[in-house]
Backbone as a ProteinNet text record, in pm:
[ID]
protein_1_A
[PRIMARY]
MKGDNIADRLLDLAVACLNMAAEIDGSAVGKHIARQVTRSCTSGGANYEEARSAESSADFVHKIGVAGKEVSETVYWLKVTSRAGIVTRIDLDRWIDEGQQLVRILGASARTAKNKGVAIVPRDAAGRPE
[TERTIARY]
1100.8	1092.7	948.4	912.5	814.8	687.3	567.5	492.2	541	622.8	648.7	509.7	433.8	323.3	196.4	197.2	108.5	140.9	268.5	320.6	312.9	314.3	321.3	163.9	83.8	-76.5	-107.9	-81.8	-77.6	-75.9	110.9	163.3	50.4	-0.1	-79.1	-211.6	-294.9	-419.9	-357.6	-288.1	-223.7	-210.1	-145.6	-116.7	-248.3	-344.6	-465.1	-546.5	-558.4	-602.7	-555.5	-414.5	-392.6	-410.2	-404.8	-403.9	-572.4	-645.3	-793.3	-816.7	-737.5	-781.5	-752.2	-601.4	-566.2	-667.5	-724.8	-846.9	-949.3	-1024.9	-1151.4	-1161.5	-1052.1	-1009.8	-1067.3	-1116.4	-1147.3	-1294.3	-1336.5	-1482.5	-1516.1	-1607.8	-1573.7	-1613.8	-1701.2	-1697.2	-1587.3	-1552.1	-1407.9	-1252.2	-1272.8	-1181.6	-1180.2	-1288	-1300	-1272.3	-1335.8	-1311.6	-1157.6	-1141.6	-947.8	-848.6	-921.4	-825.6	-892.4	-936.4	-1006.5	-928.1	-924.4	-863.7	-728.3	-715.2	-544.1	-498.3	-554.1	-474.3	-519.5	-601.2	-635.1	-548.3	-530.6	-503.2	-335.9	-282.3	-143	-124	-183.8	-158.3	-181.7	-235.4	-264.5	-129.5	-42.8	29.6	173.7	169.4	243.2	254	139.8	127.7	172.9	126.5	199.8	329.6	372.5	558	597.5	556.5	573.6	528.9	442.1	430.8	501.9	600.2	693.6	805	810.9	945.2	912.2	788.7	763.3	865	834.9	957.2	881.6	746.5	732.9	558.5	524.6	428.7	291.7	300.2	170.9	164.6	281.8	312.2	296.2	303.1	264.1	141.9	48.4	-93.1	-156.3	-84.4	-152.6	-185.6	7.4	-22.2	-59.4	-91.3	-134.8	-285.8	-338.3	-472.8	-531	-445.8	-422.9	-441.4	-384.6	-333.8	-490.9	-550.9	-664.5	-760.9	-798.9	-877	-847.4	-734.6	-694.1	-762.7	-709.9	-758.9	-914.6	-986.4	-1126.9	-1192.4	-1138.7	-1144	-1138.5	-1051	-1012.7	-1123.6	-1139.3	-1283.1	-1405.2	-1435.8	-1537.3	-1573.3	-1448.4	-1435.6	-1463.4	-1385.5	-1378.7	-1542.7	-1590.5	-1766	-1848.4	-1804.9	-1842	-1824.6	-1731.7	-1701.3	-1819.2	-1771	-1890.3	-2032.5	-2051.1	-2195.2	-2227.2	-2170.8	-2187.2	-2191.7	-2134	-2136.6	-1980.3	-1867.5	-1807.5	-1720.6	-1695.9	-1597.4	-1476.8	-1433.9	-1256.4	-1252.7	-1097.5	-1039.2	-988.8	-983.1	-962.5	-1070	-1045.3	-1173.7	-1229.9	-1313.4	-1368.6	-1370	-1464.7	-1508.4	-1395.7	-1303.1	-1173.6	-1085.8	-1068.8	-1009.4	-1096.6	-1218.4	-1305.4	-1275.7	-1258.3	-1269.3	-1143.5	-1026	-889.6	-857	-932.6	-935.3	-969.7	-1112.8	-1195.8	-1075.5	-1034	-967.5	-832	-780.3	-670.5	-706.4	-824.1	-888.9	-902.4	-948.3	-975.6	-810.6	-716.4	-592.7	-531.6	-532.3	-509.9	-549.3	-658.4	-721.1	-697.7	-689	-633.7	-539.3	-423.9	-282.7	-295.5	-371.5	-370	-427	-528.5	-562.7	-481.6	-401.8	-317.1	-177.7	-159.4	-39.7	-100.5	-225.2	-289.2	-291.8	-352.9	-338.6	-266.7	-137.8	-12.9	108.5	109.7	276.6	303.6	387.7	461	620.6	691.5	831.1	899	970.1	962.5	1109.8	1158.7	1287	1320.9	1458.9	1497.9	1517.4	1499.3	1564.6	1633.4	1684.2	1789.3	1695.4	1769.5	1685.2	1602.7	1627.4	1641.3	1519.8	1489.2	1396.1	1424.1	1575	1612.5	1654.8	1633.4	1655.5	1804.8	1823.9	1971.5	2018.5
-1545.6	-1416.4	-1456.6	-1433.9	-1396.9	-1285.4	-1319.9	-1214.6	-1194.3	-1304.4	-1230.8	-1314.8	-1398.3	-1459.1	-1344.5	-1299.2	-1172.2	-1056.4	-1016.4	-943.1	-958.5	-1060.4	-1083	-1140.8	-1156	-1188.7	-978	-902.5	-739.8	-727.3	-755.7	-692.4	-754.1	-861.7	-950.2	-852.7	-818.9	-758.3	-640	-554.6	-409.9	-424	-500.2	-511.1	-555.8	-672.1	-688.2	-530.1	-472.9	-329.2	-240.9	-216.6	-102.7	-171.2	-282.8	-310.9	-332.9	-331.6	-301.4	-132.2	-66	72.5	146.9	36.4	124.5	102	2.9	-45.6	36.4	96.3	131.9	268.7	356.2	481.1	572.6	522.2	607.4	714.4	667.2	730	834	899.6	989.9	878.5	809.5	730.8	625.2	560.7	429.9	555.3	676.9	739.2	772.4	780.1	805.9	713.2	562.4	445.9	400.3	439.5	393	464.5	631	684	640.8	629.8	554.9	444.5	335.8	189.5	195.5	295.4	285.6	332.1	417.4	492.6	393.1	319.5	222.4	84.2	57.7	-54.7	-79.5	43.2	54.2	103.3	141.3	199.9	66.1	-72	-131.4	-208.1	-232.8	-303.8	-213.8	-123.4	7	2.6	-18.5	33.7	-126.4	-234.6	-329.3	-360.3	-333.5	-342.2	-239.5	-132.2	-41.8	-68.9	-195.9	-293.2	-324.6	-405.6	-512.8	-443	-298.1	-287	-152	-206.6	-153	-73.7	18.6	64.6	18	-51	-85.5	-153.3	-210.7	-270	-158.5	-84.9	40.1	70.9	88.1	102.2	-11.6	-91.6	-198.7	-229.2	-230.1	-244.9	-139.3	-27.1	126	86.7	50.9	57	-71.6	-200.1	-316.2	-297.5	-184.8	-106.7	-87.5	-6.1	107.4	18.9	-76.7	-151.6	-219.2	-314	-349.9	-271.4	-143	-49.6	1.4	5.4	30.7	-107	-216.4	-338.4	-344.2	-312	-322.3	-194	-76.5	29	-41	-100.8	-180.4	-278.4	-344.4	-472.4	-372	-244.2	-150.7	-142.6	-64.3	-25	-135.4	-234.2	-356	-418	-398.7	-466.9	-304.3	-197.4	-103.5	-128.5	-160.6	-184.7	-307.7	-409.2	-551.9	-510.5	-455.6	-393.1	-312.9	-214.6	-111.3	-163.9	-302.5	-398.3	-340.7	-271.7	-220.9	-336.4	-302.5	-411.6	-453.6	-541.4	-543.2	-684.5	-687.1	-824.9	-901.6	-854.4	-928.2	-957	-1123.3	-1152.3	-1082.7	-987.3	-907	-990.1	-1093.4	-1216.6	-1230.6	-1297.4	-1331.8	-1261.3	-1141.6	-1027.1	-986.1	-950.2	-980.7	-1061.9	-1156.9	-1255.4	-1272.9	-1268.5	-1258	-1069.7	-1024.8	-889.2	-886.8	-936.7	-1027.9	-1102.3	-1219.1	-1310.4	-1190.7	-1102.7	-988.3	-924.2	-890.1	-792.5	-898.1	-1014.4	-1083.7	-1095.8	-1176.1	-1209.7	-1062.5	-961.4	-841	-746.3	-810.7	-755	-885.9	-1019.4	-1097.8	-1038.6	-1026.4	-982.8	-909.9	-773.2	-672.8	-691.1	-809.5	-839.7	-884.7	-1002.2	-1081.7	-993.6	-918	-841.3	-699.3	-678.5	-601.5	-666.3	-790.7	-853.4	-941.7	-974.3	-1026.5	-972.4	-835.9	-817.7	-837.6	-795.1	-850.7	-838.1	-943.8	-894.4	-824.7	-695.4	-613	-642.6	-673.9	-724.6	-612.1	-556.7	-403.5	-489.8	-385.9	-440.3	-326.1	-355.6	-268.5	-182.1	-104.3	-44.4	-169.8	-265.8	-363.9	-461.4	-448	-527.6	-652.9	-664	-766.5	-740.8	-837.1	-818.2	-773.1	-748.4	-664.9	-748.3
-1702.9	-1586.8	-1567.2	-1409.8	-1396.9	-1438.7	-1452.1	-1517.4	-1669.9	-1760.9	-1880.1	-1965.6	-1889.8	-2012.4	-1995.5	-1904.6	-1877.5	-1961.9	-1974.4	-2065	-2215.4	-2245	-2392	-2401.7	-2319.2	-2377.2	-2367.1	-2295.8	-2305.2	-2421.9	-2469.9	-2583.4	-2741.2	-2722.8	-2809.5	-2809.9	-2760.9	-2712.5	-2795	-2705.5	-2789.9	-2933.2	-2985.2	-3141.3	-3199.1	-3156.1	-3245.8	-3239.5	-3120.2	-3114.4	-3169.5	-3216.3	-3287.2	-3467.1	-3464.8	-3617.7	-3637.9	-3570.1	-3566.7	-3609.3	-3511.4	-3533.1	-3649.1	-3710.4	-3859.2	-3959.7	-3951	-4036.1	-3994.9	-3901.9	-3855.8	-3907.1	-3913.2	-3878.9	-3998.6	-4079.7	-4222.5	-4198	-4099.2	-4079.7	-3909.3	-3939.7	-3816.3	-3669.3	-3670.4	-3581.4	-3555.2	-3655.2	-3634.8	-3593	-3625.9	-3587.4	-3449.1	-3377.1	-3246.6	-3196	-3189	-3149.7	-3159.4	-3301.3	-3270.3	-3225.3	-3176.9	-3055.1	-2941.1	-2884.5	-2758.8	-2765.2	-2806.9	-2805.7	-2832.8	-2875.5	-2909.3	-2751.4	-2751.1	-2586.9	-2460.5	-2486.6	-2386.3	-2385	-2547.6	-2517.1	-2462	-2528.2	-2505.3	-2352.9	-2300.9	-2151.9	-2062.8	-2055.9	-1985	-1981.7	-2087.6	-2124.6	-2029.2	-2070.9	-2015.3	-1899.5	-1834.2	-1690.2	-1594.8	-1702.3	-1638.6	-1605.4	-1702.7	-1723.9	-1588	-1601.7	-1474.8	-1338.1	-1318.4	-1197.6	-1150.1	-1282	-1284.9	-1171.3	-1280.3	-1164.4	-1089.1	-1006.9	-880.5	-758.3	-747.3	-630	-475.7	-480.1	-328.3	-380.3	-240.7	-272.4	-303.8	-257	-251.2	-429.6	-439.4	-607.9	-720.6	-672	-685.9	-741	-622.6	-646.9	-722.3	-729.8	-794.4	-945.5	-973.7	-1110.6	-1187.7	-1117.7	-1154	-1167.3	-1077.5	-1074.3	-1191.2	-1216.2	-1336.2	-1478.2	-1474.4	-1583.4	-1618.3	-1505.7	-1498.5	-1570.8	-1501.7	-1570.1	-1712.3	-1727.6	-1909.1	-1962.1	-1948.2	-2018.7	-2021.3	-1912.5	-1889.5	-1989.6	-2007.5	-2126.2	-2228	-2281.9	-2384.5	-2456.9	-2338.8	-2349.8	-2367.3	-2347.6	-2376.2	-2480.1	-2546	-2670.9	-2796	-2768.6	-2850.6	-2864.3	-2752.3	-2771.6	-2830.2	-2829.3	-2931.5	-3040.8	-3073.9	-3220.3	-3283.3	-3225.7	-3246.9	-3228.8	-3148.5	-3125.2	-3193.9	-3267.3	-3370.9	-3530.3	-3503.3	-3670.5	-3751.7	-3685.7	-3761.2	-3799.3	-3920.5	-3976.3	-3952.1	-3909.2	-3889.7	-3917.6	-3920.4	-3966.6	-3819.5	-3742.3	-3626	-3559.9	-3481.3	-3414.3	-3297.1	-3294.1	-3194.7	-3064.6	-3103.8	-2974.1	-2901.8	-2974.1	-2883.5	-2825.9	-2878.4	-2776.3	-2705.7	-2685.8	-2589.2	-2469	-2517.3	-2399.7	-2354.4	-2438.5	-2382.2	-2323.2	-2325.3	-2228.2	-2118	-2100.2	-1998.5	-1906.8	-1927.9	-1876.3	-1782	-1880	-1837.4	-1707.2	-1745.7	-1638.2	-1490.7	-1508.1	-1374.7	-1337.5	-1410	-1386.7	-1294	-1381.8	-1290.6	-1189.5	-1175	-1070.8	-948.8	-961.8	-888.5	-821.2	-889.4	-864.8	-775.9	-849.8	-703.8	-596.2	-553.8	-477.2	-375.4	-423.3	-348.9	-314	-363.6	-312.4	-263.6	-251.9	-174.7	10.2	-11	124.8	177	53	99.5	91.8	19.6	30.2	-92.4	-180	-256.1	-266.5	-280.1	-249.3	-408.9	-388.3	-498.7	-513.4	-645.7	-739.6	-822.3	-737.9	-829.7	-957.8	-1100.3	-1178.2	-1277.6	-1382.6	-1448.2	-1533	-1629.9	-1735.9	-1836.8	-1842.8	-1944	-1921.1	-1754.1	-1686	-1624.8	-1628.5	-1559.5	-1457.1	-1321.2	-1220.1	-1171.6	-1089.9	-1047.4	-982.9
[MASK]
++++++++++++++++++++++++++++++++++++++++++++++++++++++++++++++++++++++++++++++++++++++++++++++++++++++++++++++++++++++++++++++++++

């Protein structure tokens, strides 16, 4: 289905970040970062899924924009983790790069939809086209 690759990439980013959050929440600083990254990394993918089931072009543009902002915030927290020297088993540079790529993709998608309009395909509760 169209958009599945992006959805999978967002899901992979979220899982990597959640694994990192579980590792670093032993200190006050780690706990703060873990809470922030947990919120933003899961929100990016969730908003993307909502955008895929948007009820209008405007709804799609709004939700894809929110998804991009949340992924951008996730990248910020990954950079903070890296720069602070917080030890984690995930490859921070890899996930920072992946997040930056996703931000660019989501931004381009929002711009394209805003400029050209998007065809909204009604979906059932499982996400399948009706």
